[in-house]
C-alpha positions as CSV (number, residue, x, y, z in Angstrom):
1,M,63.4,47.0,112.9
2,R,63.1,45.6,109.6
3,R,59.9,43.6,108.6
4,L,60.6,39.8,108.1
5,L,57.9,38.7,105.7
6,A,56.0,35.7,107.4
7,L,55.0,32.5,105.7
8,A,51.3,33.6,105.7
9,E,52.5,37.0,103.8
10,L,54.4,34.8,101.1
11,N,51.3,32.7,100.6
12,R,49.3,35.9,100.0
13,R,51.8,36.9,97.3
14,F,51.8,33.4,95.9
15,N,51.0,34.3,92.2
16,G,49.8,32.1,89.5
17,R,50.6,28.8,91.4
18,D,48.7,25.9,92.8
19,R,48.0,26.9,96.5
20,S,46.5,23.4,97.3
21,A,50.0,22.2,97.8
22,D,52.9,23.6,100.0
23,V,56.2,23.8,97.9
24,S,59.2,23.4,100.2
25,G,62.7,22.2,100.1
26,T,65.5,21.8,102.7
27,V,68.8,23.8,102.9
28,A,71.8,21.8,101.7
29,E,74.5,24.4,101.7
30,I,75.2,27.7,103.2
31,L,77.8,30.2,101.8
32,P,78.4,33.7,102.9
33,H,76.0,35.3,100.4
34,A,74.1,32.6,99.1
35,I,72.1,29.5,100.3
36,T,71.5,26.1,98.1
37,I,68.2,24.5,98.7
38,R,67.1,21.0,97.5
39,G,63.6,20.2,96.3
40,L,62.4,23.5,94.7
41,S,63.9,23.3,91.2
42,K,60.8,21.8,89.6
43,W,58.6,24.8,90.6
44,A,60.9,27.7,91.2
45,S,61.6,30.6,88.9
46,L,64.3,33.4,88.9
47,G,63.0,36.2,91.2
48,D,60.8,34.2,93.3
49,L,60.8,34.5,97.1
50,V,61.6,31.8,99.4
51,A,61.0,31.8,103.3
52,I,63.7,29.9,105.1
53,E,63.3,28.8,108.7
54,A,65.8,30.3,110.9
55,A,66.3,30.4,114.9
56,N,65.2,34.1,115.1
57,G,62.2,33.9,112.6
58,P,62.0,33.3,108.8
59,V,64.6,34.6,106.6
60,V,63.2,35.9,103.2
61,A,65.5,35.2,100.2
62,E,65.1,35.5,96.3
63,V,65.8,32.6,93.7
64,L,69.0,33.4,92.0
65,R,69.7,30.1,90.2
66,V,67.6,27.0,89.2
67,G,69.6,23.8,88.8
68,G,68.6,20.2,88.2
69,D,68.2,19.5,91.8
70,R,69.4,22.5,93.6
71,T,68.0,26.1,93.8
72,V,70.4,28.9,94.8
73,V,68.9,31.7,96.8
74,V,70.2,35.1,98.2
75,P,68.8,36.3,101.5
76,H,67.5,39.9,101.8
77,Q,68.9,40.4,105.1
78,Q,72.0,39.3,106.8
79,G,72.6,37.7,110.1
80,G,69.9,35.0,110.0
81,S,70.7,31.8,112.0
82,I,70.0,29.2,109.3
83,A,71.0,25.5,109.7
84,I,71.5,22.6,107.2
85,G,68.2,20.9,106.8
86,A,65.9,23.9,107.7
87,E,62.6,24.2,105.5
88,G,62.5,26.7,102.8
89,R,59.0,27.4,101.3
90,L,58.5,28.9,97.8
91,G,56.2,31.9,97.5
92,G,55.3,34.6,95.0
93,R,57.3,37.7,93.9
94,L,58.2,40.9,96.0
95,S,55.3,43.5,95.4
96,L,54.0,46.7,96.9
97,R,50.7,48.6,97.1
98,P,51.8,52.2,97.1
99,H,49.3,54.9,98.5
100,S,49.3,58.5,98.1
101,A,49.9,58.8,102.1
102,W,53.3,57.4,101.6
103,R,54.4,60.9,100.8
104,G,56.4,62.2,103.6
105,R,57.3,58.6,104.8
106,T,60.6,56.7,104.8
107,L,60.8,53.1,104.1
108,D,63.1,50.1,103.3
109,P,63.4,48.5,100.0
110,L,60.8,45.7,101.4
111,G,58.3,48.2,101.9
112,A,58.5,48.3,105.7
113,P,58.4,51.8,107.4
114,L,61.6,53.2,109.1
115,D,60.3,56.5,110.5
116,G,58.5,55.3,113.6
117,R,55.3,56.7,112.5
118,G,53.3,53.5,112.2
119,A,52.3,51.2,109.5
120,L,52.0,52.3,105.8
121,P,48.5,52.1,104.4
122,D,48.2,49.8,101.4
123,G,46.8,51.2,98.1
124,S,44.2,49.3,96.0
125,K,46.6,48.1,93.4
126,E,49.4,45.8,93.9
127,V,52.6,46.4,91.7
128,G,55.7,44.3,91.2
129,L,59.2,45.7,91.6
130,D,60.5,44.8,88.2
131,R,58.0,46.2,85.8
132,E,58.7,46.6,82.4
133,P,59.1,50.1,80.9
134,P,56.4,51.5,78.7
135,A,56.6,50.8,74.9
136,A,58.6,53.0,73.1
137,L,56.2,54.1,70.6
138,D,53.3,54.4,73.1
139,R,55.0,57.0,75.2
140,H,54.5,60.8,75.0
141,R,57.2,63.0,73.4
142,V,59.5,65.0,75.8
143,E,58.8,68.6,74.9
144,R,58.0,70.4,78.1
145,P,60.9,72.3,79.9
146,I,61.0,72.6,83.6
147,R,62.9,75.0,85.7
148,T,65.3,73.6,88.5
149,G,66.3,76.8,90.2
150,V,70.0,75.7,89.9
151,K,71.3,78.7,87.6
152,A,74.2,76.7,86.1
153,I,71.7,73.9,85.0
154,D,68.9,76.3,83.9
155,L,71.3,78.1,81.7
156,F,73.6,75.7,80.3
157,T,72.1,72.4,80.6
158,P,68.4,72.8,80.8
159,I,66.0,69.8,81.3
160,C,62.6,68.7,80.4
161,A,59.9,66.8,82.2
162,G,60.5,63.3,81.5
163,Q,64.2,63.6,80.9
164,R,66.8,61.3,82.6
165,L,69.8,63.1,83.8
166,G,73.0,62.0,85.5
167,I,75.4,63.7,87.7
168,F,78.8,62.5,87.5
169,A,81.6,63.0,90.1
170,G,83.9,61.5,92.4
171,S,83.4,61.3,96.2
172,G,83.1,64.6,98.2
173,V,82.5,67.0,95.2
174,G,78.8,67.9,96.1
175,K,76.7,65.2,94.3
176,S,74.2,64.8,97.3
177,T,73.9,68.6,97.9
178,L,73.1,69.2,94.2
179,L,70.6,66.4,94.4
180,S,68.9,68.1,97.4
181,M,68.7,71.5,95.5
182,L,67.1,69.5,92.7
183,A,64.6,67.8,95.0
184,A,63.0,71.3,95.4
185,L,61.7,71.5,92.0
186,P,58.5,73.4,92.0
187,E,57.0,71.7,88.9
188,V,56.8,68.4,90.3
189,D,53.9,66.7,92.1
190,T,55.8,64.0,94.1
191,V,59.6,63.2,94.6
192,V,60.6,59.5,95.1
193,M,64.2,59.4,96.5
194,A,66.2,56.2,96.7
195,L,69.3,56.4,99.0
196,V,71.5,53.4,98.1
197,G,74.5,52.6,100.3
198,E,74.4,55.8,102.1
199,R,76.2,56.5,105.5
200,G,73.8,55.6,108.3
201,R,74.7,58.7,110.3
202,E,73.8,61.0,107.2
203,V,70.3,59.7,106.4
204,R,68.3,61.5,109.0
205,E,70.4,64.8,108.5
206,F,69.6,64.6,104.8
207,L,65.9,63.8,105.2
208,E,65.2,66.4,108.1
209,D,67.7,69.1,107.5
210,T,68.8,69.2,103.8
211,L,65.5,68.5,102.2
212,G,63.5,70.7,104.8
213,A,60.4,72.2,103.4
214,V,60.0,69.8,100.6
215,R,60.2,66.8,103.0
216,D,56.3,66.4,102.9
217,R,56.1,65.4,99.3
218,V,59.2,62.9,99.3
219,V,58.9,59.2,99.5
220,A,62.4,58.2,100.6
221,V,63.5,54.5,100.2
222,V,66.7,53.8,102.3
223,A,69.2,51.1,102.1
224,T,72.4,52.0,104.1
225,G,75.8,50.8,103.4
226,N,75.6,48.1,106.0
227,D,72.5,46.6,104.5
228,S,72.8,43.5,102.3
229,P,73.5,43.6,98.7
230,M,70.1,42.4,98.0
231,L,68.6,45.5,99.8
232,R,70.7,47.8,98.0
233,R,70.0,46.5,94.8
234,L,66.3,46.5,95.6
235,A,66.2,50.1,96.7
236,P,66.0,51.8,93.1
237,L,63.5,49.2,91.9
238,T,61.3,49.9,94.9
239,A,61.6,53.7,94.3
240,M,60.8,53.2,90.7
241,A,57.8,51.0,91.5
242,I,56.5,53.6,93.7
243,A,56.9,56.5,91.2
244,E,55.2,54.3,88.5
245,H,52.1,54.2,90.9
246,F,52.0,58.1,90.9
247,R,52.8,58.5,87.2
248,D,50.1,56.3,86.2
249,G,47.7,58.7,88.3
250,G,48.6,61.4,85.9
251,Q,51.3,63.0,88.4
252,H,54.8,64.5,87.2
253,V,57.2,62.4,89.4
254,L,60.6,63.3,90.1
255,V,62.8,60.2,90.8
256,I,66.3,60.9,92.4
257,V,68.8,57.8,92.9
258,D,72.0,58.3,94.9
259,S,73.7,56.5,93.5
260,L,73.5,54.4,90.4
261,T,77.1,53.2,90.9
262,R,76.1,51.7,94.3
263,F,73.2,50.0,92.7
264,A,75.6,48.5,90.2
265,H,78.1,47.3,92.7
266,A,75.1,45.5,94.5
267,Q,73.8,44.0,91.2
268,R,77.6,43.0,90.5
269,E,77.6,41.0,93.8
270,F,74.2,39.5,93.1
271,A,75.4,38.4,89.6
272,L,78.7,37.0,90.7
273,A,77.0,34.8,93.3
274,S,74.8,33.3,90.5
275,G,78.3,32.2,88.7
276,E,78.1,34.9,85.9
277,A,81.6,35.8,84.7
278,P,83.0,39.2,85.0
279,V,83.8,41.0,81.6
280,A,84.4,44.7,82.3
281,R,86.7,45.6,85.5
282,G,84.9,42.9,87.4
283,Y,81.3,43.5,86.1
284,P,79.3,40.8,84.7
285,P,77.1,41.6,81.6
286,S,73.8,41.4,83.4
287,V,74.8,44.6,85.4
288,F,74.6,46.9,82.5
289,Q,71.4,45.1,81.3
290,S,69.9,45.9,84.9
291,M,71.1,49.5,84.5
292,A,69.4,50.1,81.2
293,K,66.2,48.5,82.4
294,L,66.0,50.7,85.4
295,L,66.8,53.9,83.6
296,E,64.5,53.0,80.8
297,R,61.5,52.8,83.2
298,G,62.1,56.6,83.8
299,G,60.6,59.1,81.1
300,P,57.3,60.2,79.7
301,G,54.2,57.8,80.3
302,T,51.5,56.7,77.8
303,A,48.2,58.1,77.2
304,G,46.5,59.4,80.3
305,Q,49.6,59.1,82.5
306,G,52.2,61.5,83.5
307,A,56.0,61.5,83.4
308,I,58.9,60.4,85.4
309,T,61.9,62.8,85.5
310,L,64.9,60.7,86.4
311,I,67.9,62.2,88.1
312,T,70.7,59.8,89.3
313,S,74.2,60.5,90.8
314,V,77.0,58.5,89.5
315,L,80.2,57.9,91.6
316,V,83.1,58.1,89.2
317,D,85.6,56.0,90.9
318,G,89.0,57.6,91.0
319,D,87.6,60.5,89.2
320,D,88.0,58.2,85.9
321,H,85.0,59.0,83.8
322,N,85.8,56.1,81.5
323,D,84.7,53.7,84.4
324,P,82.3,50.9,83.0
325,V,79.3,52.1,84.9
326,A,79.9,55.8,84.1
327,D,80.5,55.0,80.4
328,A,77.4,52.9,80.3
329,A,75.3,55.4,82.0
330,R,76.4,58.3,79.5
331,G,75.2,56.2,76.8
332,I,71.7,55.5,78.2
333,L,71.0,58.9,79.9
334,D,69.4,62.1,78.1
335,G,72.4,64.1,79.6
336,H,74.9,64.4,82.0
337,I,76.2,67.1,84.5
338,I,80.0,66.6,85.5
339,L,81.1,68.1,88.9
340,D,84.8,68.8,88.8
341,R,87.0,68.6,91.9
342,R,89.2,71.4,90.7
343,I,86.2,73.9,90.4
344,A,85.1,72.6,94.0
345,A,88.9,73.4,95.3
346,Q,88.3,77.0,94.0
347,G,85.4,77.3,96.2
348,R,82.7,77.7,93.4
349,W,79.6,75.7,94.0
350,P,78.1,73.8,92.7
351,A,81.0,72.6,91.0
352,I,79.6,72.0,87.6
353,D,82.0,71.9,84.5
354,L,79.9,74.1,82.3
355,L,81.8,73.0,79.1
356,G,81.7,69.3,79.7
357,S,78.1,69.1,80.9
358,I,75.5,68.3,78.3
359,S,71.6,68.2,78.0
360,R,70.5,66.3,74.9
361,L,67.2,67.9,75.2
362,A,68.5,71.5,75.6
363,T,67.1,72.7,72.3
364,K,63.5,71.8,73.4
365,A,63.9,74.1,76.4
366,W,65.7,77.1,74.8
367,T,64.1,79.7,72.7
368,N,66.4,80.7,69.6
369,E,67.4,83.8,71.5
370,Q,68.2,82.0,74.6
371,R,70.2,79.3,72.7
372,E,72.3,82.1,70.8
373,L,73.1,83.8,74.3
374,V,74.2,80.6,75.9
375,Q,76.5,79.7,73.0
376,Q,77.9,83.1,73.1
377,A,78.7,82.7,77.0
378,R,80.1,78.9,76.5
379,A,82.3,80.2,73.8
380,L,83.8,83.0,76.1
381,V,84.2,80.4,78.8
382,A,85.8,78.0,76.6
383,R,88.4,80.5,75.3
384,F,89.1,81.5,78.8
385,E,89.7,77.9,79.9
386,E,92.0,77.0,76.9
387,T,94.2,80.0,77.5
388,R,94.5,79.3,81.3
389,D,98.1,77.9,81.2
390,L,99.4,80.4,78.8
391,R,98.1,83.3,81.1
392,L,99.7,81.6,84.3
393,I,103.2,81.8,82.4
394,G,102.8,85.2,81.6
395,G,102.4,84.7,77.9
396,Y,99.1,86.9,77.7
397,Q,99.2,90.5,77.0
398,A,96.2,92.7,77.0
399,G,95.3,94.4,73.6
400,Q,96.6,91.7,71.2
401,D,93.5,89.5,70.9
402,P,90.4,91.6,71.6
403,Y,88.2,88.3,72.0
404,L,90.5,86.8,74.6
405,D,90.4,90.2,76.2
406,Q,86.8,89.7,76.4
407,A,87.0,86.3,77.5
408,V,89.3,87.3,80.3
409,A,87.2,90.1,81.5
410,L,83.8,88.3,81.2
411,A,84.3,84.6,82.3
412,P,84.7,85.4,85.9
413,H,81.3,87.2,85.9
414,I,79.7,84.3,84.0
415,Y,81.1,81.8,86.9
416,N,79.9,84.2,89.6
417,L,76.5,84.1,88.0
418,T,76.3,80.5,88.2
419,A,77.5,79.9,91.7
420,Q,75.1,79.5,94.6
421,S,74.5,77.3,97.7
422,V,71.3,75.6,99.0
423,A,70.5,78.6,101.2
424,T,71.0,81.0,98.1
425,A,68.0,82.1,96.5
426,D,67.8,81.1,92.9
427,C,67.7,83.6,89.9
428,F,64.4,84.1,88.6
429,D,65.7,85.8,85.4
430,C,68.8,84.0,84.7
431,Y,68.8,84.8,81.0
432,A,68.3,88.4,81.5
433,A,71.0,88.4,84.1
434,L,73.5,86.5,81.6
435,A,72.7,89.0,78.9
436,A,73.6,91.8,81.2
437,I,76.9,90.6,81.4
438,L,77.7,89.9,78.0
439,P,78.3,92.8,75.5
440,N,76.2,93.3,72.4
441,P,74.5,89.7,73.0
442,A,73.6,88.2,69.6
443,S,70.0,88.9,70.3
444,K,67.9,89.8,73.1
445,A,67.3,87.0,75.6
446,T,63.9,86.5,77.4
447,T,62.7,84.1,80.0
448,E,60.1,82.9,77.8
449,V,59.5,79.2,77.8
450,R,59.0,77.6,74.5
451,T,55.5,76.2,74.1
452,P,55.6,72.5,72.8
453,N,53.8,71.7,69.7
454,V,50.8,69.7,70.3
């Protein structure tokens, strides 16, 4: 059962205001997704909380728009029995007190436990959900490569600690499964996962079965598809605030958001309710600003802090990779992995498009020998794919083009090397395995990890 913040709790979070007087107003208008309150405009700011009297207990809402004599708020939860003339009391902003004991727990975006294991202990420091990213010039450089255990990623799109990576695909192509594989990263201290708009029946299966052995180090923030747009919008913000708490303590934190698109959809409903005009396929400008701020909160920390490695799925509507959300995300992230429906139809999992996927920090993860080896493999795969139609119509004859003969012979072996499932053991010596496939590699590949210059 979700926690409804009582009026006393709002008063406890009443930051920077005069507590000697109660600030309240009355409900003047009720719309499906917004409520108008008179009497708060002089004191209210965007993002403040308001507790509104209702028949079944106070309903918590967030200030969306402040006018001359009216304040528009959006409830966090649906279904409250609010009447015209009901009192609405102004409070502070939503905040959390993360604690190390939250690892292994499941909570909602308001910080209430969902796993039936009792109350969550409070930490010593209170943090807001909408913190600013660290200053650009104060951050550490991203240089330390990390091994994911997913062979296609480790070989062709390697990542580094503090990198922000997107997984782009339509529905049913294996995004969530790939995310669960990445949640098992051995080189991170804590995993914070935001499940945004997920199917309710899948949440428990995903947490208990798919995550399996790594569940004890995962903090899961869940907002299912039937939750209000406000809760779905808050889920990634809550997850990021928790991750920043662990990062500030010097930990390497992995944040997984599934999915960024559903966050954008919730933010769109929030922005449209405020009267903001849509500009790109129904998305108001603030949607892209909110996405950029959320993603920028990931990355390396400042002196004495750890790093947040951010991996988010991006649902490509209708397999259109020029969708506004996907296009904006590609411009912000440090790399993207594309899952192809045609590859999935061939039964090759994960269905990663080796040629279309890019890691902008790959050069920091590869040694020179590894880079040359991967480039050779990528060139063979490219030649194999660009002549697929020619070979299907019988236009290819062996012996006429030695390089094409080599691509036809070796590309299937490269595909077989990168295929794996959740239950399949990963490859501990992927570059050596790739070198064994390629004839006369440009130079000997090793599994040496590049040591960053300090």
